[in-house]
N, C-alpha and C positions, 0 to 999 in steps of 0.2 A: 396389661392397661398401659396404654401410651404416656409417656411423660405429659404435663401440662405443658401449654404453650410459654409461661414465661421460661420455664425449665430449657425448652428447645432452643428458644432465641438467645440463651444466656451461653448455652455449649457452641450453636453456629457461630454466634458473635467471636467467642474465644478462637475457635477454628478459625474464623476471617482475619482477627487479630494476629494470631502465629504466622499465618501467609504473608502478611504487609510486615512484619516483623522480621521474617527470614528475606522477604525481598530487599528488604532497606540495608541490612547489615552480611547478607550471602550474595548480592546480586552478582557482583563477577564470579564468583564461584559456579553459582546456578547458569551464569551465560551459555557455556557451551550446552548443558544441558537441556536449556529452552529453546534454541536453536536447532540443536538434533531432533528435539521433540517436535518443533515446529515442520520439521522437511518430512519427518516420520508422517506425520498427521496430512501433511500435502500429498504424500505420494501413497498412505494409503490405500485410495482406491484403484491408484493402477495396479496395484500387486494384486487386490480382489481380483480384479479382472484378470491379470496372468493366472491367477489360481482359477479363474472358472473355466480357462483356456486350458486347463490340463497341467501345469507347473507347478510345483510343490511350494510351499512359503519359502522355503530357502533358496530355491532356484532363482524365485520369482525377484527375491530383495537382492541378490547377486547379480541378477541382468538389471536390475534398476540402479544399484550401486555403479556397474561397469557404465552403463549409459551416462548418466550422470558426472562421473568423474571425465570421459572423454569429451563431453559436453563443455564440462570447468575449463579444462584445458585447452579445448578448439578456442574459447570466448578470451581466454588470458593471452593466447599466442597470435589470435586475429584480430580479434576486435579491439579489447582493452587497449593498445598502444596506438591503434589509429585514432580512438576517444581520445586519448591524454593528449597526443599530437596536435587535433584539429583544436581542442579546447585551449591549449598554449597559443597555436597562431589564430583563433580570435582573440583572445586578452592582447596579445602583440599588437594585433589590428585594430584594435578599437582608438586608437588616436587618429590614426587615418582615416577610420569610419566618421570619427565626429568631424573633421577639418572636411572631409567632403559635404557633411551636412549643412556644415558652418557654411561652406561656397554655397552649397544650393538655396539655403536660407538668406544668403546675402542676396543674391541672384535675383529671388522672387521679391525679399523685401530688401530695397536699399536703404532705409534708415537705421538698419543694423550697423552697416560702416562706423556707426560712430563709435569710437574706441572706450567712451563711456556707457556703452550699452551692458544694460546686465545680463541680457540673455546672451550677449557675443561673448562676454566673460565666462560665463554657466558653459557653453558650449567649449571653449577653450579648455576648460580645466577637467570637463570630464572625460575625455579620453587619457589624458596624462594619471588620472585618478584612477580608471579603471585598471591601465598596466600596472601602475604603482601598487596597488592593493591586491588586483584580483590575481597574481601570482603568489601573493605574500598570506591572502586568503585560501587559495587551492592547496597549499603547501602545508597549512593549519588544519585544513578539514583533514588531509591525509594523513598527516601525522596523530592528528586526535584520534582516528579512524583506525590505525596502526598499533597505538598504543592501547585503547579499547579490543580491538580485537585482532591479536597477536597472529601471526603466520602459521604458529605451531595450531592454534584453534580450528583453525579452518583445516589447515592439511591434515590434522591426526585425530583430533578430539572429537569434534564437529561429526565428521564422517562415519568413525567409529559408533558413538552414541546413537546417529542415526538409521545405521544397518541394523543394531540391534533391537533398538527401538520398534523398527519397522519389520523386523522379523518375529517379535513377541506382540505386536498390537493389538491383535485379537485375544491373547491370554490378558494381557491388561488389562482390557475395557471388561473384560468376564470375571476378573477378580475383582475389581471395583465395583461392578454389579451385584457379585456376591456381598460385597462388605455393606450397600445399604442398609437403613434402617429399614425393617420390614415394613411397617406401616405406611411409610411415604414414598416405600420404591417405585410402587406405578407414578406415582408424582412425579417424582425424580426424576423418571425415566422420560417421561412426555417432556416435562421442561428441558433436560439435558439433548432430547431427540431436536428440539425446536431450534434451541444453542447452536449444535450441530450444525442445523440445515443453515441456519443463518451465517455459521463461519466460512460453510462449504462453499455456499453462494456467492458471498462476498469475497473471500480470501483465494481462493480456489479461482474462482471466476473472475475476478478482477486483475488478480495477476497475470492471469493469462490474456485479457483484453489488453493490459497493459503492455505485454511482452509482444504482443501481436501488432498493435497500433505502433508501439515504438519502432518494430522491427521494418513495419512498412515504410513510415515517416523516412526513414533514416535510409532506406533502399531507393524510394521514391524519389526523394531529393538529390542523392547523389547521382543517381540517373539524369536526374535532371540539370546535372552540373553545378549546383549549389555548393559553395567554396565549405562550409560550416554544417553540409547536411546531416551526418552523422550525429553531431553533437545538437542540433535542434531536432534531431528526428529522437535521440533517446530522451531528451528534455521534457518534452510532448509526452512520449509515453509513459516516462516516471510519473508524471502528475495527471493522468488521465482519471486516475479512480475520482477526482472532482470532476463533478458533470459539466462539460462544456469547458473548464478552466483549460485544461490540456491542449485542446486545439485553437481557442483564443491566443493562449500565448504563445506555444508553437507557432500556429500560421502568423501572428505579428512579428515575431522575432524572423521568420525565414521570409516574410514578404518583404519589411524592412534592411535585409540584408540582399535580397534580391534587387530592390531598387538602386542599392550601389553598385553591386555585380554587375546587374542587365539593365542599366536605365538605357532608356530608349530602345529596348527589345522587349514589345509588349508581350511578346508569345511567351519567351521564357519565363516573363513576370505573372502571368496568368496560367502558365503549367503550374508554378509553384502554388499560387492560389485556388487550384484546381486540386490538386495533390489533398490539401488540408480540407478541401470540400468533400473530397471522396471519403478520407479518414470520417469525418462527422457522420457520414451517410452509415458506414458501414460500423461505425460504433453505436451509432443510434438505433439502427433498424434490423442490426444482423449479431454482431457478435454483444453486446450488452444483452438484449432479449434472451439470445441462446445461454451464455453462458454464465449469466451474472442471475438475469429473473427479475421481476420486478417485488418480490415477497422479500427482501431481503431481510428489513427492520432495519439498516443502519444508515441514516442521514446521515451526508458527509460531514455536515456542520456539529454533530453529535460524535462522528468519527473523529475529527479536529480536534474537538475539544478533550476527547479522553486523549487522543496523543500526547496532545499539551501538555495536562495534568499528571499525566503517568510517566513523561518524560522529564518533566521540571522535577520529580518527586523522586524518581528511581533513576534518572540516567538511560541508558539504551535499553538496558532489562525491563525498563518500565515501559518503553515504548513496543518491546513485543510483546506484553500482556496488555496490553492496551485494547486490540481489537477484540480479545477472547472474554475481558472483563465488561467492553463497551456492548458486546454480544450478548452478554450474560444479563447484562442489566437490562436492556432494552426488553428479551423475554419475558426476566422476573416481572419488571414495570408493566408489562401486558397483562400478564399472570393476576397480579394485584389488582388491576382496574377491574378486570374479569369477576374477581371474587368480591370486590366493592360492590358491583353493579347486579351481583347475586343475595348481596345481603340486606338485613332490614334497614341498615343503616342509609342505603339509597334506596331501595324501594317503598320504606316507610309501612306504617301497618296499612294505610289503605290502601296501598297497591296488593296486601296480602289477601284482603277481604275477598273479592272475586275468585280466587283460586281456590280458598275455603268453601265457598259455595257452590263452585261447580263439582268438587268432590263431595259436598252433600248431596 
């Protein structure tokens, strides 16, 4: 005989409370294990495909680990130094860009030559403020990230945790399935499958879209000759998970920089604009439909709300669990709505009469 609903709700509520208490007090300790688990979850389909191709689980895991380490090493040696260099150069060039913007506006709007003009004063202060505070902000972000995620965590702990979790992933899933309460196992499996579908579609698919678009924008803008193309492309790719925002922000920034760099060379400016138009077409018609799909169930506004709430409550660890929790809440909410719409509370007694008459 199953436990009464009140007893079940009590036990599940206690388990949920213990999870959040552990997240609150042990967040820094749990961080490498959460990151390693996220990597294992992300790479598990790749390991499954390698197994179907004939490799053992150990060999598939070792191959994935080797490729991942080589990719990280290549990224650190080839991309990150250029990204830091261009970011620093963009910060240092901000006063010159603001000065050229001021000259352009003065030429088009002579009334701005008035020394008491608020617009002129503001433009003169923008460049100095960006240069003075931009470097300090970048240094502060870097220092905070390094204090939160030390080099030891990334170099040693996270890869080791990811390796062992990826190798034993199927066994862990089977063990958890074996421990499910028998009365609710079918329902839990169905809901877990829907949560996994939402996560796999969004996390794996959207990260792939962000990486592909960021790479496309960066390479295309550098070939177009834009000075800070790598930074603009990386920024546009990083925020692509918000529909249209990545292309709009990156496109506005790239076209603005192109206007200063290529003023009068309308072909180069048009080429920069065309790059983002092509990127938007690829995202909306090829990449997102193929890699993410349309039935994800994670609205960008709901996702940003979850990231903000969990980030403010639990820090960086909270941001890591925000996406799975948001997906789970979305699936459970849809399940609850479906249960409500099938109950007497929604249908009412009158709604059940035709069904009873048909059965009679």
